[in-house]
C-alpha positions in Angstrom: 169.4 127.6 71.2 166.0 126.1 71.7 165.9 122.6 73.1 163.2 120.3 74.3 162.6 120.5 78.0 163.2 124.3 78.2 160.6 126.3 80.2 159.5 129.7 79.2 157.3 132.2 81.1 155.0 134.7 79.5 156.5 138.2 79.0 153.1 139.8 79.2 153.0 142.0 82.3 149.4 140.8 83.1 150.8 137.2 83.4 150.3 134.2 81.3 151.1 130.5 81.1 154.5 128.9 81.5 155.3 126.7 78.5 157.6 123.8 78.0 159.2 123.0 74.6 158.3 119.5 73.6 159.6 119.3 70.0 161.8 121.6 67.9 163.8 121.0 64.8 166.7 123.3 64.1 165.9 125.6 61.1 162.2 125.4 61.6 160.2 128.5 62.6 157.8 126.8 65.0 158.2 124.8 68.2 155.6 122.4 69.7 154.9 123.5 73.3 152.7 122.4 76.1 151.7 123.9 79.5 154.7 123.5 81.7 152.8 122.4 84.9 150.6 119.7 83.4 151.6 119.0 79.9 148.2 119.9 78.5 147.1 122.2 75.7 149.7 121.4 73.1 150.2 124.1 70.4 152.7 125.5 67.9 154.6 128.7 68.8 156.7 130.8 66.5 160.3 130.6 67.4 160.6 134.4 67.1 158.4 134.7 70.1 160.8 132.7 72.3 163.4 135.0 73.9 166.6 134.4 76.0 166.4 137.7 77.8 163.5 139.6 79.5 164.9 142.8 78.0 164.8 144.1 74.4 168.0 145.2 72.7 167.1 148.8 73.6 166.9 147.8 77.3 163.1 148.0 77.7 161.2 145.1 79.3 159.5 142.7 76.9 155.7 142.7 76.9 155.1 140.0 74.3 156.3 136.5 73.7 158.0 134.2 76.1 161.2 134.5 78.2 163.5 131.6 78.9 163.1 130.5 82.5 165.1 127.3 82.7 167.6 126.2 80.1 168.7 122.8 78.9 166.9 119.6 78.1 165.6 117.1 80.6 168.1 115.2 82.7 169.0 111.8 81.3 166.7 109.0 82.6 164.1 111.5 84.0 160.6 111.8 82.5 160.3 115.4 81.0 157.0 115.9 82.7 158.4 115.1 86.1 161.5 117.3 85.4 159.3 120.2 84.5 157.2 119.8 87.6 160.3 119.6 89.8 161.8 122.6 88.1 158.6 124.7 88.7 158.1 123.6 92.2 161.6 123.5 93.5 162.2 125.5 96.6 163.5 129.0 95.8 164.9 129.6 99.3 168.2 128.3 100.5 169.0 127.9 104.1 172.3 128.6 105.9 171.1 127.1 109.2 172.9 124.3 110.8 171.3 121.3 112.4 172.6 120.0 115.7 173.4 116.3 115.9 170.6 114.1 117.1 170.5 113.1 120.7 170.1 109.4 121.6 168.4 108.2 124.8 167.0 104.8 125.8 163.6 103.7 127.0 163.4 100.2 128.5 166.8 99.5 127.1 165.9 100.4 123.5 167.5 103.5 121.8 165.2 106.4 121.0 166.3 109.2 118.8 165.0 112.6 119.8 165.0 115.8 117.8 166.8 118.7 119.4 164.5 120.9 121.5 163.3 124.1 119.8 
């Protein structure tokens, strides 16, 4: 289901723009999209060119159209442009490292918090 706020990437192997759905009315064959990173270059895109999967029904990789990258609409109370920016630039790496507790010392009677030595 196509919803405002969704971000699609180009399926073209040479690359292409990421787009964000701005407006879509169920039953229509076009969606109004803009560049996902800056909201510029608004244009109409045929709904048949927006795909949920990067693979065709025969299992081959798509080479045309756009593939869904992030689903769902914007979070309530968050500007859609800000949400798209955060989605695109969110860290893709998760860390399993643990951080040691901070060590507190004093200098002239005032507490100073030091980061653990590396």
